[in-house]
Structure formats: C-alpha cells, structure tokens
C-alpha positions in Angstrom: 126.5 51.5 38.6 125.6 54.1 35.8 125.8 51.5 33.1 123.6 49.1 35.0 121.0 51.8 35.5 121.2 53.1 32.0 121.1 49.6 30.6 118.0 48.7 32.7 116.2 51.9 31.6 117.1 51.3 28.0 116.0 47.7 28.3 112.6 48.9 29.6 112.4 51.3 26.7 113.2 48.6 24.3 110.5 46.3 25.6 108.1 49.2 25.3 109.1 49.9 21.7 108.9 46.2 20.9 105.3 46.1 22.2 104.5 49.2 20.2 105.9 47.5 17.1 103.9 44.3 17.8 100.6 45.9 18.6 100.7 49.4 17.1 102.7 49.5 13.9 101.2 46.5 12.0 98.1 48.4 10.8 100.1 51.7 10.5 102.6 50.1 8.2 99.9 48.3 6.1 98.3 51.7 5.5 101.5 53.8 5.2 103.1 51.4 2.7 100.0 50.3 0.8 101.1 51.9 -2.4 104.8 50.9 -2.1 106.1 48.3 -4.4 106.7 44.9 -2.8 110.3 44.3 -1.7 112.5 41.2 -2.3 114.1 39.7 0.9 116.2 36.6 0.7 114.7 35.8 -2.6 111.1 36.2 -1.4 108.8 38.9 -2.6 107.1 40.5 0.4 104.8 43.4 1.0 106.7 46.6 1.9 104.8 46.8 5.1 106.2 43.4 6.2 109.7 44.4 5.2 109.6 47.7 7.2 108.1 45.9 10.2 111.0 43.4 10.1 113.4 46.4 9.9 111.7 47.9 13.0 112.0 44.7 14.8 115.7 44.5 14.0 116.1 47.9 15.6 114.4 46.6 18.8 116.4 43.4 18.8 119.8 45.2 18.7 118.4 47.8 21.2 117.6 45.1 23.7 120.8 43.1 23.2 122.9 46.1 23.8 120.9 47.3 26.8 121.9 44.0 28.3 125.5 44.5 27.1 125.5 47.9 29.0 124.3 46.0 32.1 127.2 43.5 31.6 129.6 46.4 31.4 128.3 47.8 34.6 128.6 44.6 36.4 132.2 44.0 35.3 133.0 47.6 36.1 132.0 46.9 39.7 134.8 44.4 40.0 137.3 45.8 37.6 136.8 49.5 36.6 138.4 50.4 33.3 138.5 53.1 30.7 137.9 50.4 28.2 134.7 49.4 29.9 133.6 53.0 30.0 134.4 53.3 26.3 132.4 50.1 25.6 129.4 51.5 27.5 129.5 54.8 25.6 129.8 52.9 22.3 126.9 50.6 23.0 124.8 53.7 24.0 125.7 55.5 20.7 125.0 52.3 18.8 121.5 52.1 20.3 120.8 55.7 19.5 122.3 55.7 16.0 121.6 52.2 14.7 118.3 51.4 16.4 117.1 55.0 16.4 117.7 55.3 12.7 115.7 52.1 12.0 112.8 53.5 14.1 112.8 56.8 12.2 113.3 55.2 8.8 110.5 52.7 9.2 108.0 55.0 10.9 108.7 58.2 8.8 109.3 56.2 5.6 112.3 55.7 3.4 111.5 58.9 1.4 112.2 60.9 4.5 116.0 61.2 4.2 116.3 57.5 3.6 119.9 57.6 2.4 121.0 59.6 5.4 119.2 57.3 7.9 120.8 54.3 6.2 124.3 55.9 6.7 123.4 56.7 10.3 122.5 53.0 10.8 125.9 52.0 9.4 127.7 54.3 11.8 125.6 52.9 14.7 126.4 49.4 13.7 130.1 50.2 13.7 129.7 51.7 17.2 128.4 48.3 18.3 131.4 46.5 16.7 133.9 48.9 18.3 132.1 48.7 21.6 132.4 44.8 21.6 136.2 45.2 20.8 136.6 47.6 23.7 134.7 45.2 26.0 137.0 42.4 24.9 140.1 44.5 25.6 138.7 45.3 29.1 138.0 41.7 29.7 141.3 40.3 28.6 143.4 39.0 31.5 146.4 40.6 30.0 144.9 44.1 30.4 145.0 45.8 33.7 
C-alpha cells in the first residue's frame, strides 16, 4: 500500500509541476534566458528558453511515468510481496528525486548554478530508474519466488 500511496501523491505533485511548467515558467524562462546564446537541439537552433523548458518537461515526464511505476509496484506487491519490488519502489523514488529534481533545479536556477553537478545528479537518477526497472523485472519473473 505504501507504494500506491506514494505513487499517487507523487503523481499529483507531477501534475502540479507540469501545470506550473506550462503556465508559469514560459515567461520566466524567456526573461531568465534572454541573454543566453541559442542552443542546438537535433540540428535545430532554438532559443535557450525553449531548450530549458523542454528539459523541465522531460523531468515532469519521467516524474509522472515513475509515479505510475510506483503504483504498479504497489499493486503487484499486494499479490506477491518481494524485496525486489520494494527495491524497485525505492529506486523509482530516488530516480524521481535525483533525475527529475535535478532537471527542475537546473532549469529554474540556471545552468550556471552548479550545472555540472546537477548534470551528474541527473545521470545518477537516470541510473536509478534503469536499476529500478531491472529489479521490477526480477520480481515479476515467474522463476523468482
């Protein structure tokens, strides 16, 4: 039940952060990154404000996806409790905090604010997501009891 509750709460927080990004950050990013050089993304030159808004949205996307994954961990745990499922839930939570959280900080505070460190934190969070999915797969394997 704890993973269902936590996933539901984090899902709600993710929706709120998504709405904040869609309705509150657009103008903020335009002003904040007005003097920042344009960025190249997939061969296209875009304003820095657009690039960082997309990075923020990536954080929200992974946040929401893994909140749902935590709910799935909770649902499966009701039928078949497992240390592997618990590990997956913890790893998904850490991934949200580190990956999505670092993108939120990096984009809102700006890349000059410890940008390299936040980039490393995002990489660690992304790794947590990957390991979490592996733990979930082990827990779901019929060969594992």
